[in-house]
C-alpha positions as CSV (number, residue, x, y, z in Angstrom):
1,M,-0.2,-0.2,-0.2
2,I,0.9,3.5,-0.7
3,A,0.8,5.6,2.3
4,V,-0.2,9.0,1.4
5,I,0.1,11.5,4.5
6,L,-1.7,15.1,4.2
7,A,0.6,17.2,5.9
8,G,-0.3,21.0,4.6
9,G,-2.8,22.0,7.4
10,K,-2.1,25.0,9.9
11,G,-3.4,23.7,13.4
12,L,-4.4,27.7,14.1
13,R,-6.3,26.4,17.3
14,L,-3.0,25.0,18.8
15,W,-1.2,28.9,18.9
16,P,1.1,29.7,19.9
17,E,2.8,26.2,19.6
18,S,1.6,25.9,16.1
19,R,2.7,28.7,13.9
20,Q,2.6,29.1,10.1
21,K,6.0,28.0,9.7
22,R,6.2,25.1,12.0
23,P,2.7,23.5,12.6
24,K,1.5,21.3,14.9
25,Q,2.9,18.4,12.7
26,L,6.0,19.4,13.0
27,C,5.7,20.4,16.8
28,K,6.5,17.8,19.6
29,L,3.2,17.8,21.8
30,T,3.0,14.5,23.3
31,G,6.7,13.6,23.5
32,N,9.9,13.5,22.2
33,K,9.3,12.9,18.4
34,L,7.8,15.7,15.7
35,M,4.4,14.6,14.9
36,L,4.9,14.0,11.0
37,D,7.9,11.6,12.4
38,D,5.5,9.4,14.4
39,T,2.8,9.3,11.9
40,I,6.0,8.3,9.0
41,D,7.0,5.7,12.2
42,R,3.5,4.2,13.0
43,L,2.9,3.7,9.2
44,L,6.1,2.1,8.0
45,A,5.4,-0.7,11.3
46,A,1.6,-1.2,9.8
47,G,4.0,-2.8,6.6
48,C,3.9,0.4,4.2
49,K,6.7,0.3,1.7
50,H,6.0,3.7,0.2
51,I,5.0,6.9,1.7
52,V,4.0,9.9,0.0
53,I,3.8,13.6,1.7
54,I,1.7,16.2,0.4
55,T,2.4,19.1,1.6
56,S,2.6,23.3,0.7
57,E,5.2,25.2,-0.8
58,D,6.2,27.2,2.4
59,L,6.3,23.8,4.9
60,A,8.0,21.7,1.9
61,P,11.8,23.0,2.8
62,S,11.5,22.0,6.7
63,I,9.7,18.4,6.0
64,E,12.4,18.0,3.4
65,A,14.8,18.4,6.3
66,L,12.8,16.1,8.4
67,V,12.8,13.3,5.3
68,Q,16.6,13.6,4.8
69,Q,17.7,13.3,8.6
70,R,15.8,9.6,8.3
71,N,17.4,6.4,7.8
72,D,14.6,5.0,5.7
73,N,14.3,8.5,3.5
74,E,14.5,6.4,0.2
75,L,10.7,5.1,1.0
76,I,9.4,8.6,1.1
77,E,8.5,11.1,-1.6
78,I,7.4,14.6,-1.2
79,L,4.7,16.4,-3.3
80,K,4.1,19.9,-3.5
81,E,0.4,21.8,-3.6
82,P,0.4,24.9,-5.6
83,E,-1.6,26.0,-2.9
84,G,-4.1,25.1,0.0
85,K,-7.3,23.1,-1.9
86,N,-8.8,21.4,1.3
87,T,-7.9,17.3,1.1
88,A,-10.2,16.2,-2.3
89,P,-8.1,18.1,-4.5
90,A,-5.2,16.7,-2.2
91,V,-5.8,13.2,-3.0
92,G,-6.6,14.1,-6.8
93,L,-2.4,15.0,-7.1
94,I,-1.7,11.4,-5.8
95,L,-3.7,9.6,-8.1
96,A,-2.7,12.0,-11.3
97,R,0.8,11.5,-9.9
98,F,0.2,7.3,-10.0
99,R,-2.4,7.4,-12.8
100,D,-0.2,5.3,-15.1
101,S,1.0,2.8,-12.2
102,N,-0.9,-0.5,-11.3
103,T,-4.7,0.5,-11.1
104,D,-4.6,-2.0,-8.8
105,D,-2.7,-0.4,-6.3
106,L,-4.0,0.5,-2.4
107,L,-3.6,4.1,-1.3
108,G,-4.2,4.7,2.6
109,I,-5.0,8.7,3.1
110,F,-3.7,9.6,6.3
111,P,-3.8,12.8,8.5
112,S,-0.2,14.1,9.6
113,D,-1.1,15.5,12.7
114,H,-3.2,12.5,14.9
115,H,-2.2,10.8,17.9
116,I,-2.3,7.5,18.4
117,L,-1.7,5.6,22.0
118,D,-1.8,2.0,20.6
119,N,0.0,0.9,16.9
120,V,-0.5,-2.5,17.1
121,A,-4.4,-1.9,17.1
122,F,-4.2,0.7,14.6
123,S,-2.5,-2.2,12.3
124,Q,-4.9,-4.5,13.1
125,S,-7.4,-2.2,12.0
126,L,-5.9,-0.9,8.9
127,K,-5.4,-4.8,7.9
128,R,-9.4,-5.1,8.0
129,A,-9.7,-2.2,5.9
130,V,-7.3,-3.1,2.8
131,L,-9.2,-6.5,2.8
132,A,-12.2,-4.4,2.2
133,A,-10.7,-1.8,-0.2
134,E,-9.3,-5.5,-2.1
135,H,-12.9,-6.1,-2.1
136,N,-13.7,-2.6,-4.5
137,H,-14.8,-1.0,-1.3
138,L,-13.4,2.7,0.0
139,A,-12.8,1.9,3.4
140,T,-12.5,4.1,6.4
141,I,-11.7,3.7,10.1
142,G,-13.9,5.0,12.6
143,I,-13.1,5.4,16.3
144,A,-15.2,4.1,18.9
145,P,-16.4,7.2,20.9
146,T,-15.9,7.8,24.3
147,R,-17.7,11.1,24.9
148,P,-20.6,12.9,23.8
149,E,-17.9,15.2,21.5
150,T,-19.5,17.6,19.2
151,G,-16.0,18.9,17.8
152,Y,-16.0,16.0,15.5
153,G,-17.9,14.4,12.6
154,Y,-19.7,11.1,13.0
155,I,-19.8,7.8,11.1
156,E,-23.1,6.0,11.3
157,K,-22.5,2.1,10.5
158,T,-25.2,-0.3,9.3
159,K,-25.3,-3.7,10.7
160,W,-24.3,-5.9,7.2
161,E,-21.0,-6.7,6.6
162,V,-18.7,-6.1,4.2
163,A,-17.7,-9.1,2.1
164,N,-17.9,-11.7,4.9
165,I,-15.0,-9.8,6.6
166,P,-15.5,-9.4,10.6
167,D,-16.3,-6.2,12.2
168,V,-16.4,-4.3,9.1
169,Y,-20.0,-2.7,7.9
170,Q,-21.5,-0.7,5.1
171,V,-21.9,3.0,6.0
172,S,-24.8,4.4,6.7
173,S,-24.0,8.1,6.6
174,F,-21.9,10.8,7.2
175,C,-23.1,13.1,10.2
176,E,-21.8,16.7,10.7
177,K,-20.4,17.7,13.9
178,P,-23.5,17.5,16.2
179,D,-25.1,19.6,19.3
180,L,-24.7,17.9,22.8
181,A,-27.9,16.3,22.7
182,T,-27.6,14.7,19.4
183,A,-23.9,13.9,20.4
184,N,-25.4,11.8,23.5
185,T,-27.9,10.2,21.4
186,Y,-25.3,9.1,19.1
187,L,-22.9,7.4,22.0
188,D,-26.0,5.9,23.7
189,S,-26.8,4.1,19.9
190,G,-23.8,1.9,19.3
191,Q,-24.1,2.7,15.7
192,H,-22.1,5.8,15.7
193,M,-18.2,6.0,15.2
194,W,-15.7,9.1,15.5
195,N,-14.7,10.2,11.7
196,A,-10.6,10.0,12.0
197,G,-10.4,11.1,8.2
198,I,-8.4,7.9,7.3
199,Y,-9.4,6.3,4.1
200,V,-8.1,3.0,2.2
201,G,-9.2,1.9,-1.9
202,K,-7.7,0.5,-4.6
203,S,-6.6,3.8,-6.8
204,S,-8.9,2.3,-9.8
205,V,-11.9,3.1,-7.4
206,F,-10.5,6.6,-6.0
207,M,-10.5,7.2,-9.6
208,E,-13.9,6.0,-10.3
209,E,-15.7,7.9,-7.4
210,F,-13.6,11.2,-8.5
211,Q,-15.4,10.7,-11.7
212,R,-18.9,10.0,-10.2
213,H,-18.9,12.9,-7.7
214,L,-15.7,15.1,-8.8
215,P,-16.1,15.1,-12.1
216,E,-14.4,19.0,-12.3
217,I,-11.3,17.6,-10.8
218,Y,-11.3,14.0,-12.2
219,E,-11.3,15.5,-15.5
220,K,-8.1,17.5,-14.9
221,M,-6.5,14.7,-13.0
222,I,-6.4,12.1,-16.3
223,L,-4.7,15.0,-18.3
224,G,-1.5,13.8,-16.1
225,F,0.4,15.4,-13.4
226,D,1.9,18.1,-14.8
227,E,-1.3,19.4,-16.5
228,Y,-2.9,18.6,-13.0
229,V,-0.7,21.1,-11.3
230,K,-1.2,23.9,-13.6
231,S,-4.7,23.7,-13.5
232,Y,-4.6,23.6,-9.6
233,E,-6.2,26.8,-8.7
234,N,-9.2,26.9,-10.7
235,L,-9.8,23.3,-9.0
236,P,-12.8,23.5,-6.3
237,N,-11.8,23.9,-2.5
238,I,-13.8,20.6,-1.0
239,S,-13.0,18.1,1.6
240,L,-12.5,14.0,0.3
241,D,-15.0,13.8,3.3
242,Y,-17.8,16.0,1.4
243,G,-16.9,15.6,-1.7
244,I,-16.9,11.8,-2.3
245,A,-16.9,9.8,1.0
246,E,-20.5,11.5,2.1
247,K,-21.9,10.7,-2.1
248,S,-20.2,7.0,-2.6
249,D,-22.0,3.7,-2.0
250,R,-19.0,2.1,-2.1
251,M,-17.7,3.1,1.6
252,A,-16.9,0.5,4.4
253,V,-16.2,1.3,7.8
254,V,-13.6,-0.2,10.1
255,P,-14.5,0.4,14.3
256,A,-11.6,0.6,15.8
257,S,-10.5,1.7,19.0
258,F,-6.4,2.4,19.6
259,G,-6.2,5.8,21.6
260,W,-6.9,8.3,18.5
261,S,-7.0,12.1,19.1
262,D,-6.8,14.7,16.5
263,L,-5.2,17.3,18.6
264,G,-7.5,19.7,17.4
265,S,-7.6,22.0,20.6
266,W,-5.5,22.8,23.3
267,N,-8.4,20.6,25.4
268,A,-8.0,17.7,23.2
269,L,-4.4,17.3,24.3
270,A,-5.3,18.0,28.0
271,D,-6.7,14.5,27.8
272,L,-3.4,13.0,27.2
273,Y,-1.6,14.4,30.1
274,D,-1.2,12.9,33.6
275,K,-3.4,14.9,36.0
276,D,-3.0,15.7,39.4
277,Q,-5.8,15.2,42.0
278,Y,-7.1,18.5,41.1
279,M,-7.4,18.1,37.3
280,N,-4.6,20.5,36.9
281,A,-2.3,18.7,33.6
282,C,0.4,20.3,33.5
283,Y,3.5,19.1,30.6
284,G,6.6,20.6,31.4
285,N,9.5,20.3,33.9
286,D,9.1,23.4,36.0
287,V,5.5,24.0,37.1
288,V,4.4,25.2,40.6
289,V,0.8,24.4,41.3
290,L,-0.5,25.4,44.4
291,D,-4.4,26.0,45.2
292,S,-5.5,25.8,41.9
293,R,-7.8,23.8,39.5
294,N,-9.0,22.2,36.3
295,C,-5.6,23.8,34.7
296,L,-3.7,23.0,31.4
297,V,0.0,24.2,31.2
298,K,2.5,23.4,28.7
299,Q,5.7,25.1,29.9
300,Q,8.9,25.4,27.8
301,E,11.9,27.5,29.5
302,K,10.5,29.8,32.2
303,T,9.1,28.4,35.7
304,V,5.5,28.7,35.7
305,V,3.7,29.2,39.1
306,L,0.1,29.0,39.6
307,F,-1.8,30.4,42.3
308,G,-5.5,30.0,43.1
309,V,-6.7,30.0,39.8
310,E,-9.3,27.5,37.9
311,N,-10.0,26.4,34.6
312,L,-6.8,28.7,32.8
313,L,-4.8,27.7,30.0
314,V,-1.1,28.6,29.9
315,V,1.1,27.9,27.3
316,E,4.7,29.2,27.1
317,T,7.0,29.6,23.9
318,D,10.4,31.2,23.3
319,D,8.7,34.2,22.5
320,V,4.8,34.5,23.7
321,I,3.4,33.3,26.9
322,F,-0.6,32.7,26.6
323,V,-2.9,32.8,29.2
324,S,-6.8,32.2,28.2
325,H,-9.7,30.5,30.0
326,R,-10.2,26.9,29.3
327,D,-14.0,27.3,27.9
328,R,-12.0,29.0,25.2
329,S,-10.1,26.5,23.8
330,Q,-11.7,25.9,20.6
331,D,-12.0,30.3,19.6
332,V,-8.1,30.4,19.2
333,R,-8.5,29.9,16.1
334,Q,-10.5,33.4,15.6
335,L,-7.5,34.5,17.8
336,V,-5.0,34.0,15.2
337,E,-7.5,35.1,12.7
338,T,-7.6,38.9,14.8
339,L,-3.6,38.5,14.9
340,E,-3.8,38.4,11.2
341,A,-6.3,41.6,11.0
342,Q,-3.9,43.5,13.0
343,K,-0.7,42.3,11.0
344,R,0.7,40.8,13.5
345,I,3.2,38.4,11.8
346,D,5.8,38.7,14.5
347,L,3.4,36.4,16.4
348,L,1.9,34.1,13.5
């Protein structure tokens, strides 16, 4: 299987750790490895023999430097998007690149910036997705929900298995991010899973689904890679979820549980940090917490002292100290947009 890693995102909600030149896939958020390095290692351990990283022109130099430092860099290829156009045109880029190759080649599409705790369980889930893909389905992996999450999209499965493959099901529907009441209903149903944005299928099946559902992209793909790149600015800005998955009748879902998080906000990251008896989550070697509760701290160099506070987010980087109420964690993107409007390029 050719593993395609989508690595052009900005990770705005993890500002100030995640920046324009160092988005979250190039950050060390949960350990000593960059998230992109962690993703590459996980896919190679799962048996992928060829990895293609799709990224932006701006991020390409940093990713090229990362790849060159790896002993397995001969297995990794980098493709540059002329501009950010969401995930469907990015997948079109890889399909155009391999248009003249074996149409039965399996492609796996993976985000670059997700945290996975159990790599063995991930590999097992991926193998089931491959089996479904070999039966001409587009397979996705659905994460068993652990809470009524309103920040994720959901996949609803049917009760019918695909091609007699155990624990692989036909998809009933893709669901938008729900309100809390609906999320509780999804959690109780046992039929709904979080959408992890992972897809596996034959290149020929991907091509056929683009032809059916996104013909304006397909028509450029079949002209070849160079022509596809030239036409990029005129392609629609649309996700693979919305453009293909939600419309296709060939979708299969693999229910899985391997300690997944998309790290889409600081509160999501807090779930991965150890907590004290007062639910404070602190990451760093020099954090002092006194008479404080439910705070999240990511410390880098300066000593951070909390005293008599609750529900605070504190992030220290080499040039910024960011303090916010934790309830505003999902609003950090709006803060970054305000900084852009104020032309605070130094903070971006």
